[in-house]
Legacy VTK file of the C-alpha trace (Angstrom):
# vtk DataFile Version 3.0
C-alpha trace
ASCII
DATASET POLYDATA
POINTS 483 float
14.669 112.032 38.374
16.289 108.612 38.633
15.009 105.988 41.004
16.043 106.024 44.636
15.598 103.095 46.983
16.332 102.038 50.545
17.008 98.560 51.866
17.073 97.567 55.520
19.207 94.485 56.073
18.886 92.437 59.258
21.610 90.004 60.234
20.156 87.256 62.477
22.418 84.757 64.180
22.863 82.705 67.336
25.543 80.031 67.867
24.794 76.343 68.366
23.998 76.500 72.089
22.894 72.869 72.373
24.754 70.672 74.845
26.580 68.027 72.751
25.460 65.297 75.185
21.764 66.132 75.571
21.001 67.992 72.359
19.166 70.564 74.498
20.029 74.195 75.171
20.872 74.325 78.892
19.482 76.863 81.332
21.356 80.164 80.985
20.953 82.254 84.109
21.567 85.578 82.390
18.477 85.073 80.229
16.049 85.005 83.200
13.050 84.870 83.257
13.551 82.767 80.105
15.388 79.437 80.191
18.066 80.542 77.740
19.050 83.386 75.460
17.550 81.782 72.364
14.115 81.750 73.995
14.451 85.305 75.247
15.556 86.742 71.916
12.952 84.680 70.100
10.149 86.110 72.217
11.410 89.673 71.868
12.549 89.632 68.246
12.138 86.669 65.890
8.503 85.859 66.660
7.083 89.413 66.744
8.899 90.406 63.555
7.588 87.288 61.809
4.048 87.987 63.041
4.255 91.569 61.781
5.386 90.402 58.347
8.674 92.300 58.563
10.747 89.533 56.983
8.948 90.123 53.685
9.913 93.792 53.617
13.628 93.682 54.419
16.771 91.945 53.266
17.906 89.407 55.845
20.167 86.468 56.590
19.236 83.855 59.174
21.985 81.653 60.615
21.643 77.881 60.099
22.427 77.141 63.771
19.627 79.525 64.754
17.273 77.907 62.238
18.005 74.442 63.655
16.932 75.605 67.109
13.917 77.566 65.871
12.520 74.606 63.951
12.473 72.517 67.118
11.249 75.305 69.427
8.738 77.223 67.304
8.346 75.801 63.792
5.343 78.053 63.115
7.474 81.186 63.385
10.099 79.791 61.052
7.352 78.789 58.598
6.134 82.408 58.596
9.650 83.643 57.785
9.992 81.165 54.908
6.542 82.045 53.588
7.339 85.778 53.600
10.629 85.257 51.759
8.994 82.907 49.264
6.418 85.531 48.324
9.184 87.730 46.992
10.888 84.846 45.239
7.686 83.766 43.492
6.778 87.347 42.607
10.150 88.521 41.308
12.240 85.410 40.675
14.750 86.408 43.340
14.212 86.298 47.094
15.124 88.799 49.797
16.850 86.211 52.008
20.631 85.794 51.943
22.628 82.731 52.941
25.141 82.723 55.801
28.189 80.493 56.424
27.011 77.633 58.597
28.802 78.297 61.904
29.475 82.036 61.610
33.223 81.536 61.245
35.541 84.500 60.645
36.476 83.282 57.189
39.735 85.239 56.616
41.139 83.357 59.634
40.077 79.945 58.300
41.862 77.472 56.057
40.619 77.221 52.500
38.846 73.878 52.970
37.082 75.237 56.059
35.998 78.329 54.154
34.546 76.097 51.446
32.845 73.903 54.059
31.203 76.860 55.788
30.085 78.459 52.537
28.832 75.273 50.877
27.022 74.157 54.023
25.476 77.616 54.373
24.259 77.668 50.774
22.924 74.110 51.040
21.110 74.982 54.262
19.443 77.981 52.635
18.339 75.836 49.695
17.038 73.174 52.060
15.077 75.622 54.225
13.831 78.195 51.702
13.441 76.012 48.620
15.619 77.991 46.217
19.221 79.074 45.766
20.381 82.287 47.426
21.555 85.173 45.270
23.585 86.710 48.082
25.566 85.611 51.115
26.254 87.642 54.242
29.767 87.119 55.578
30.058 86.724 59.376
31.025 90.122 60.808
31.383 91.098 57.126
34.938 89.751 57.484
36.417 89.414 54.021
39.431 88.513 51.932
39.805 87.820 48.216
39.944 84.056 48.656
36.542 84.139 50.380
35.041 86.230 47.581
36.531 83.851 45.014
34.852 80.896 46.724
31.529 82.758 46.807
31.745 83.379 43.076
32.780 79.765 42.431
29.676 78.619 44.323
27.309 80.787 42.277
26.793 83.609 44.768
26.093 86.932 43.037
26.690 89.490 45.791
27.558 90.314 49.361
27.308 93.437 51.550
30.293 95.150 53.172
31.047 98.263 55.208
32.249 101.281 53.203
35.649 101.290 54.951
36.278 97.824 53.531
36.820 99.356 50.089
40.332 100.463 49.157
38.887 103.557 47.498
37.732 105.951 50.207
35.604 107.843 47.647
33.185 105.068 46.760
29.512 105.931 46.296
27.605 103.734 48.759
24.453 104.102 46.681
25.971 102.041 43.870
26.945 98.369 43.525
30.502 97.544 42.454
32.245 94.654 40.784
35.178 92.988 42.517
37.311 91.375 39.814
38.538 87.906 40.790
40.656 85.134 39.317
39.683 82.901 36.386
37.535 85.609 34.859
35.061 85.612 37.734
33.690 88.645 39.520
31.316 89.328 42.368
29.029 92.263 43.142
29.603 94.103 46.410
27.150 96.548 47.974
28.503 98.930 50.610
26.019 99.894 53.283
25.312 103.511 54.231
27.330 104.063 57.399
25.486 107.070 58.829
22.008 105.569 58.490
23.215 102.213 59.775
24.838 103.878 62.769
21.638 105.773 63.569
19.558 102.615 63.519
22.065 100.568 65.504
23.358 102.974 68.134
21.019 105.975 68.376
17.714 104.858 69.952
16.346 108.386 69.832
16.648 108.405 66.034
14.386 105.353 65.690
11.795 106.299 68.298
9.534 107.687 65.563
9.279 106.283 62.046
8.048 109.531 60.464
10.920 111.486 61.940
13.476 108.890 60.847
12.164 109.110 57.292
12.062 112.925 57.263
15.230 113.692 59.204
17.544 110.926 58.064
16.417 108.982 54.986
15.036 111.744 52.762
18.038 114.072 53.182
20.341 111.196 52.193
18.572 110.907 48.836
19.918 114.176 47.525
23.285 115.859 47.245
23.435 119.426 48.546
19.679 119.474 48.772
19.134 118.574 45.115
18.148 115.175 43.691
20.977 113.231 42.084
20.671 111.828 38.571
21.891 108.277 39.109
19.720 105.426 40.425
20.779 104.738 43.996
20.155 102.010 46.570
21.046 102.898 50.156
21.412 99.906 52.454
20.896 100.206 56.200
22.723 97.239 57.714
22.131 96.218 61.315
22.048 93.358 63.752
18.549 91.968 63.189
18.115 91.296 66.893
18.129 95.042 67.422
14.470 95.098 66.329
12.772 94.227 69.602
15.571 92.625 71.620
18.487 95.052 71.861
16.067 97.968 71.490
12.445 97.473 72.658
9.618 98.325 70.260
11.924 98.602 67.249
10.024 95.706 65.669
7.107 98.175 65.521
9.429 100.845 64.104
10.549 98.428 61.398
6.956 97.557 60.537
5.902 101.204 60.373
8.848 102.213 58.235
8.487 99.418 55.677
4.697 99.077 55.502
3.442 102.646 55.543
2.864 104.646 52.354
4.778 107.844 53.009
3.626 110.904 51.065
6.903 112.809 50.741
7.337 113.983 47.101
10.797 112.431 46.878
9.593 109.158 48.373
11.665 106.201 47.426
10.846 102.517 47.471
11.999 99.830 49.879
13.649 96.962 48.047
16.491 94.464 48.446
19.846 93.879 46.697
18.969 90.797 44.649
15.972 92.542 43.111
17.871 95.790 42.556
20.543 93.941 40.567
17.931 92.678 38.131
17.592 96.257 36.881
20.801 98.011 37.885
24.009 96.067 37.299
27.359 97.448 38.471
29.222 99.596 35.954
32.442 100.144 37.911
34.917 98.059 39.904
36.539 98.356 43.329
39.195 96.581 45.335
38.432 95.389 48.834
40.715 95.834 51.831
41.977 92.399 52.797
41.157 90.960 56.224
38.677 93.637 57.278
35.297 93.500 58.998
32.322 95.692 59.904
32.706 95.559 63.700
36.466 95.889 64.190
38.479 98.784 62.804
41.658 96.773 63.314
40.905 94.290 60.562
40.046 90.932 62.119
42.208 91.383 65.216
39.212 91.134 67.523
38.930 87.409 66.793
42.558 86.431 67.227
44.312 88.717 69.724
44.024 91.640 72.129
42.337 94.534 70.344
41.251 98.055 71.392
37.704 97.153 70.296
37.428 94.781 73.284
39.829 95.573 76.166
41.531 92.878 78.273
41.658 90.477 75.333
45.061 88.908 75.949
43.385 85.505 76.335
42.161 85.536 72.716
45.494 84.721 71.086
46.010 81.712 73.358
42.504 80.471 72.626
42.985 80.892 68.880
46.367 79.124 68.985
45.008 76.251 71.064
42.012 75.653 68.819
44.077 76.019 65.648
46.367 73.278 66.969
43.421 70.983 67.729
42.001 71.660 64.265
45.307 70.716 62.626
45.333 67.359 64.431
41.700 66.626 63.528
42.442 67.453 59.894
45.537 65.238 59.771
43.635 62.212 61.052
40.734 62.867 58.679
43.037 63.113 55.648
44.894 59.974 56.733
41.645 58.006 56.971
39.953 59.230 53.793
42.843 59.691 51.351
43.189 55.956 50.523
39.660 56.060 49.114
39.351 59.521 47.514
41.491 61.967 45.554
39.592 64.957 46.957
39.250 64.082 50.637
37.351 67.256 51.551
34.488 66.488 49.175
33.233 64.000 51.761
33.111 66.753 54.374
31.423 69.198 52.009
28.698 66.629 51.313
28.234 65.890 55.039
25.573 68.613 55.159
23.233 66.024 53.597
23.607 63.927 56.753
22.926 66.952 58.943
19.753 67.555 56.941
18.694 63.921 57.260
18.719 63.345 53.512
21.082 60.360 53.700
22.588 58.262 56.467
26.258 58.636 57.165
26.786 55.083 55.875
25.107 55.953 52.568
27.191 59.106 52.258
30.486 57.335 52.916
29.709 54.535 50.474
28.547 56.981 47.806
31.428 59.446 48.083
34.270 56.992 48.634
32.976 54.431 46.145
34.497 51.548 48.025
33.259 48.454 49.772
34.604 49.482 53.147
34.764 47.282 56.188
32.298 48.057 58.961
35.096 49.186 61.244
36.353 51.650 58.639
32.875 53.102 58.085
32.588 53.529 61.831
35.983 55.233 62.013
35.191 57.700 59.227
31.790 58.398 60.786
33.485 59.418 64.038
36.042 61.534 62.196
33.227 63.358 60.412
31.693 64.102 63.814
35.058 65.436 64.944
35.074 67.677 61.874
31.579 68.948 62.714
32.635 70.002 66.193
35.869 71.416 64.826
33.707 73.715 62.703
31.606 74.658 65.738
34.618 75.607 67.816
35.420 78.533 65.499
32.105 80.354 65.828
32.966 84.046 65.948
31.253 85.050 69.192
33.747 82.942 71.141
36.229 85.805 70.649
33.956 88.823 70.286
33.657 90.043 73.861
36.192 91.295 76.384
36.316 88.353 78.795
36.761 84.603 78.535
34.305 83.859 81.345
31.170 84.110 79.223
28.764 81.657 77.611
30.182 82.165 74.124
33.848 81.221 74.788
32.701 78.283 76.903
30.663 77.023 73.942
33.678 76.990 71.616
35.900 75.251 74.181
33.194 72.646 74.853
32.975 72.071 71.097
36.746 71.599 71.013
36.488 68.979 73.775
33.804 67.132 71.819
35.954 67.190 68.662
38.923 65.788 70.616
36.703 63.086 72.092
35.371 61.924 68.716
38.933 61.848 67.392
39.952 59.646 70.317
36.962 57.347 69.818
37.863 56.976 66.147
41.098 55.332 67.170
43.136 58.376 66.340
45.554 60.128 68.611
44.478 61.097 72.112
44.813 64.880 72.330
43.244 65.352 75.745
46.386 66.041 77.753
48.086 68.148 75.096
44.932 70.210 74.494
44.469 70.668 78.234
47.997 72.063 78.558
47.508 74.528 75.713
44.144 75.741 76.975
45.457 76.195 80.522
47.007 79.448 79.293
43.569 80.839 78.419
42.420 82.744 81.479
39.625 85.146 82.412
40.971 88.438 83.759
37.786 88.820 85.777
37.235 85.432 87.428
40.450 83.486 86.634
38.415 80.774 84.912
40.792 78.849 82.644
40.231 77.202 79.294
41.475 73.823 80.497
38.850 73.848 83.264
36.040 74.295 80.745
37.641 71.712 78.447
38.089 69.060 81.140
34.602 69.601 82.556
33.146 68.369 79.288
35.700 65.573 78.929
34.793 64.302 82.417
31.105 64.339 81.503
31.905 62.246 78.437
33.966 59.798 80.503
31.181 59.471 83.053
28.632 58.729 80.333
30.890 56.096 78.809
31.487 54.421 82.177
27.839 54.588 83.205
26.366 53.427 79.895
29.056 51.323 78.184
26.452 49.279 76.339
25.032 52.279 74.451
26.188 52.434 70.842
25.344 55.190 68.394
23.440 53.871 65.395
25.258 55.339 62.429
22.335 54.423 60.155
20.198 56.954 62.026
22.807 59.647 62.712
LINES 1 484
483 0 1 2 3 4 5 6 7 8 9 10 11 12 13 14 15 16 17 18 19 20 21 22 23 24 25 26 27 28 29 30 31 32 33 34 35 36 37 38 39 40 41 42 43 44 45 46 47 48 49 50 51 52 53 54 55 56 57 58 59 60 61 62 63 64 65 66 67 68 69 70 71 72 73 74 75 76 77 78 79 80 81 82 83 84 85 86 87 88 89 90 91 92 93 94 95 96 97 98 99 100 101 102 103 104 105 106 107 108 109 110 111 112 113 114 115 116 117 118 119 120 121 122 123 124 125 126 127 128 129 130 131 132 133 134 135 136 137 138 139 140 141 142 143 144 145 146 147 148 149 150 151 152 153 154 155 156 157 158 159 160 161 162 163 164 165 166 167 168 169 170 171 172 173 174 175 176 177 178 179 180 181 182 183 184 185 186 187 188 189 190 191 192 193 194 195 196 197 198 199 200 201 202 203 204 205 206 207 208 209 210 211 212 213 214 215 216 217 218 219 220 221 222 223 224 225 226 227 228 229 230 231 232 233 234 235 236 237 238 239 240 241 242 243 244 245 246 247 248 249 250 251 252 253 254 255 256 257 258 259 260 261 262 263 264 265 266 267 268 269 270 271 272 273 274 275 276 277 278 279 280 281 282 283 284 285 286 287 288 289 290 291 292 293 294 295 296 297 298 299 300 301 302 303 304 305 306 307 308 309 310 311 312 313 314 315 316 317 318 319 320 321 322 323 324 325 326 327 328 329 330 331 332 333 334 335 336 337 338 339 340 341 342 343 344 345 346 347 348 349 350 351 352 353 354 355 356 357 358 359 360 361 362 363 364 365 366 367 368 369 370 371 372 373 374 375 376 377 378 379 380 381 382 383 384 385 386 387 388 389 390 391 392 393 394 395 396 397 398 399 400 401 402 403 404 405 406 407 408 409 410 411 412 413 414 415 416 417 418 419 420 421 422 423 424 425 426 427 428 429 430 431 432 433 434 435 436 437 438 439 440 441 442 443 444 445 446 447 448 449 450 451 452 453 454 455 456 457 458 459 460 461 462 463 464 465 466 467 468 469 470 471 472 473 474 475 476 477 478 479 480 481 482
């Protein structure tokens, strides 16, 4: 009988919740008795799973914005996660961690240079944190198009994981990896997760209340066709929100430990493994086409993140928010290109390399001088520094959870609008155009159906804070050598 295997994949992500002015995550009342949602989820999920050693036994991706917070809040827990992933890498030559685009952007809705930025920053962050290159990359919300897959392949990524309905062929075998043929002779491996098992883990708490029963009633029957073992080697992936294990569903961190650590005695027992390791032995032998602009959490493509969608009722505000932020992004890009193009043929290479500044490897001055290869005046270095900051917050304002839920009056949409205000402010400080009034007018059409909170109110609240700080502390200058 050919080998059968199961992989549990956990997708772990939180947006950049830090206040742009203080660098601290503010108090979030809904997270009581914790100060904010990061702390609450950490205590219920990230820490206990790390202490149990679960990150060594599963496939996982951990968002860079979450990592940044975790390193400052509980570096010991993050060190445990890295250590567990490294054990696999040192043992097998390929780790069980996957990279993730830096700000969890819905990539099919992004411009090409923003897709490249998110992917390159995400890969660089994984390398910086885990000490080796990632074999795979998890796409935010599994949202995909061919251009995104092409960029993954161009950047050396071997595989990603998608939902089975994202394949054009409805008859795919989810136990097998597939090639997606791309341009310039490149191709990328795609695994399709097992929908029934993933649904049970994610949305049926009764199914995961007992590890033995889950193995006997759900996993083992999936290993055979019509009650008889199949002949082909199969890997069945159970994909889920990683925060399910202890946060969304209490005690499921213990379920995960039991399932992946216990030696089950069933005669058809299979192993637990992960995609990168599986590919070392079982390469794809067939190809598939993906359905463009699809995702794992919206059956209407990527509509959930740009317009009203049946997946999240009362979403009329989403189109206005998307249009407003797209307009701001266009203006930030125009000013950036105008400033950098006299010194570089490929203006976006400077932005791609900016991750080195975020990691503290170089100062922004060193980066600008290295990439632009010019003896720039101090004022020009300062201007480009501020435009790079505007680009950073432009990236932050497209984090996916800003559009995910049904109402605008939530923490997540307020975060993306605050990021937009910060991007507009840095653009203004750089001596570029002042977008405040025009952005305010566009965001005034974004309105909560529940509370009537408007986008321009959130936007101007942050702008007024910035104005107050500038008036109160006009002598404070940011040291670009230390940024």
